[in-house]
Phi, psi and omega in degrees: 000127178262137172245132185286324184219162172070027184243016180281344180272151174294130185261117176205161167085234194276143174223162176257130169254140177238136176234115185252121174242186183287342187235344185212153167243114181252140180221149185207145168276121187238136175274175188296339182271000180093004182280130176276116185271329178210153186226149170216157182209145177216157174288144175286129180301154179305144188288345177283349177278165187291157176307328181297331180294318178294318179295330178292320179296314177299312185300316182298317180293319178297314180300322176297318183288318186288345175291334181256342180229144178282071182278153185241351182196165182228132170248133182244125171254117184247142180276094178167185180278119177247137187292173186294338180274354181058046178235325184239144167273114182287320182201129179235114186296332185258000182224162181280050182247119176225106187054046185274119181285069188296317178303312184299313183299316184284324176300318177294320182283328185262342182058039176222152174298138179228137172245135176250130180220151170303141189292328180289321176299317178299312180303317181298318180298322174298316181295325176292315186283314190224015180238222186289349180257012181304128178088357178251136185265334184240101192223145166242127177255131180238121177255118180257113176226229176296323172239204177230127175236177180185179182206157187239127172241116179242128182050043171082001183242143180283121181268114181258347185084169185298323185253008176091354190243029174297158175094008177275065185293332186300343182254017165292139174279118177253338177227091180306127179077015182280210183303144176288135181252155182298335179290346184106344178268178174242148172075023181289147182313317185291347173282000180230340182234011183258172174299323178295326180295316181296319182293315176306307183296322179293322182292322178298314179301311181294321183293332176281003178055039180292137183291341179287344182262020185303317184288326178296317184289323177293325185292335184248015177063026173095359187250102184298333181299340183272357180286137177232163175303312178300324178299313179305315178301314181299316185285331173299320180291338175269012177071028173292122190295321182294318180295320177297320181291325174301320179287324179296322179294316176298315178304319182296316176296325179298317184295320177300317181289325176296323177296323174295321177292325179292323175297327182278318194242342183044059177285159170284332195215135166251127174252127179253110183243194183088168184299324182292334176298347176297341175293345177056230187288344173302328177261314187284327175302305174301329179294317182294320180295314180292326176303309179300320182295322186258002183289131176295130182074023182308136181091345180236016182211157176292148179256139175294142173283150180239112185230159177277143173297158189255333197262356175058213186297341186270000187297322184300307184293322180296312179296324175295320181294320182288326175295322175297316181295317180302313184295315184282331175297317177300319183283332178230071187285140175283321177201161181296145179215149175263105182267135174287317182254144182232112187273028176292000000 
């Protein structure tokens, strides 16, 4: 990987990770062991604004952090399609980025080496290096939020695909002709196992004035449009039967999709992250049951473990920082080292 500017210094120690989402830009200074030493956060500029406005936000956060810490590189995790060179954001659904040369723009502005990565890949790398996947070489990470994203680790390496956009698991078709998805297709996995799916089903149940949805209806003052995924999770923890069933349904669909991924990749471990994973066993228990039921060759093959991610909301910026450190350390090595994980 070539960096046009800011690469004359020996690269060691601290790096900055950036996590860009639809609503926020989070930044942090991270040490080599994955510990976040300082944090900053800003709102994501409206998607109707120019790409430069988002770049301004990133640059401002980096400059603020580097005034206090001697950082040597920056990793950016972006919610969107990142090209195979980890240089350009090909498409970001929540931002005005279309084939945006983000690495070049930020490298020139910051005079630091910059690595750009898909946010799900960045989160996965953090879990592999310092989270729930430590010591495991073959992992599939599934992030459940408003949609479903994911990443693939094979033989200790992050697998991006030929064009850099592998891991878009949420748009596998699991129900032909099913619910319409924002991607334009029908029956995508994220229409059944994501936070949006839980919210949609809960609102439909409440709108039908179902007696089983009594607590949901009461919680929002009778307005189903006010029901959210976190509300369903909270009521499920209080043993509200309808909310528990909604999470069981989502967990069942999660298990079906994981069985499909097991057939394709045969991982040792599935790591489930994202905000919906906060439901814990209310979601993962049904997922494991459905996984075993739908697993190809069940009963005659080893089963992958299914665990919850450990690093929470900071996984994206931690992973982005570690990827930046990996890339720059390889280019400017202090001494030869035997790395277990290779982020090529």
